[in-house]
N, C-alpha and C positions, 0 to 999 in steps of 0.2 A: 349629351355628356355620357360617357360610358360608366358602367357599374364599377365599383371599387374592386380591385383584384381579390379573388377568393384565396384564403390561405391553404385551402385543401391541396392545391397543386404545387406549392412552393418547395416541397421536399424533393420533387422529382424533375421539375422543369426550371432550368436556370433563368429563362426569360420570365416566367411567372414570378419567380423570386425577386428578380430585378424590379419588375413593376410594383410588386408588393412593397419592397424595400423603399423605393422612391415615394410611393404613396403615403407610407406611414413613418418615415424616418423622423420628420419634424415632431410628430406626436410623441414618439418614443423619447426623442431628445428632450423635449419639454418636461415629460413625466420624470425622467431621470434627473435632469438639471434642477428640478424643484426639490429633490431629496438629497443630492450629493453636491458638495461644494468643490471637490477636487476635479479639475477638467480631465485629467488623465483617467481617473476612476470612472467619470461620467461616460467618456469614450469607450472604455473597456466594457462597462455595463450595457451600454447601447448595443455593442457588437454581441454581447452575451444574450441579450433579449432576442435578437434576430436568429442567433444560433438555436436558442431554446424554441423559438417559433418553428423553425424548420423541424426540430426533433418532435414537436408536439402538434404538427400541422393536422395529423389525423384526428385530433381531439376537437377540432373546430366544428361547431354545430350551427349552421345558419339560423336555425329557428330560435336560438338563444341570444342573438344579437349580431351587429355588424362586425366585420373583421377588426375594425379599430378598437372596439370594446374588448374583444377577445385578446388582442395584442397588448392592451393596457393591463389586462389580467396577467398575461405572461410577464410583462415588465414588472408588475407588482411582486410576483414570485421571485424574479431574479434579484430585485433590489432587496427584498426581505432576506433572501439567502445570503447576500453580501453583508447585511447588517448582523445576521446571526454569526457569520464567519468572523466579523470584526469583534463581536462580543466574546466569542471563544478565544480570540487572540488576546484581548484585554484581560480575560480571566486567567489565561495562562501566564501572562506577564505578572499579574497580581500574585499568582501562586508562587512564582520563583523570586519575586522581589523580596528582599530581606533575607534571602537564603544565601549562605556563603557559596560562592562559585569556586570552582576548582582553581587552585593556584598552579603555577608552572610545575612545581615539584610533584604535586599529586597527579597532575596530567601526565607527566613523564613516567611516573610509576605505573599508571594504568596502561600507558602505551607499551612499556616494558613487559607487563603481564600478558597483554594481548599478543605481543611478538613471541613470548615464551610458550604461549599455549597454541601457537599456529599449528604445530605438529599434532597436537591433540585434536584440533578441529579437523585436520586432514584425516586423521584416524576415524573420527565419528562420521565424516562424510563417506569414507570407504566402507565402514561397517553398515551404514544405511542401505547399501546395495545387497547385503546378505539376508537370507531368510531369518526370521526372528529367533529360532532356536540356535542357529549358528552364530548370530550376532551376540546372543547372551553368553555363549561359550567363550567367544573371543573377548568380550568385555571382562568376564570373570578372570580369564587367564592373563590378558595383556594390559588391562586397565586396573583391575582390582588386585592383581598379583597372586592369585590363587594357583596352586599347581593343577595340572590337568586332572589328577585324581580328585582333588578337592572340588573342582568345578563340576566334575561328573556327579559327585555326591549331591551338590546343590541343585543340579538339574535333573537328578533322578535317572541317570543313564549309566551304563557300564563304562568304566575307564577306557576300554578298548574303543567303544563307540565314540567316546569324546575325543580320543586321539585321532581317529580317522576323520571326524568332522572338522577338527582343528586343522589338520593337514590340508584337507580339501579347501577349507575357507582361506587359508594362507595362500594356497596356490591360485585360488580365485581372485584374491585381492592383488596378488603379486607385489606386495610391499613388505619390506622387512619390519616386523613388529617386535618390540622389546618391552618388558614391563615398565610402566611409568612409575618412577619413584617420586615421592612427595618431597617438595623442597619447602624450607621455611622462608617465609616472606618477611623481610626485615622492615 
């Protein structure tokens, strides 16, 4: 009888993986099936165990036990991770249960606000490409509505310098910018 396949080579050799898989599939299926009642989840977890085994094949140490024992340890970690994920999901459901969910009108208002702010998001994306000092100048003038002279005072630069930077930044962005006016949300 030949020795059981060594997990050390399964990451690099498809034939070694196939032999390892065939040798240990029933062991993993039994382990998972004793802990999980859903057949689809059991099949998914079995596949995850073998994927995790490939990823951690380098951690196998023959002196610490046979490959089957190592693989059961991998399976234990995979199943435990699934139980933790399920617990997080249940906790999330408990946190939101009893809270009022958005009604259609509220959702509609949020969607309208998102649409209304699309241009502002485009502006911020464009501004992110500018150096910090130029971005600050553009925000002060075009978002906060300050004059170039007022923005220059805030930034501690001469008004002429601010005008030149603003002009260059506008040219670099190649988008028309106008001051954003606040609107009242009803």
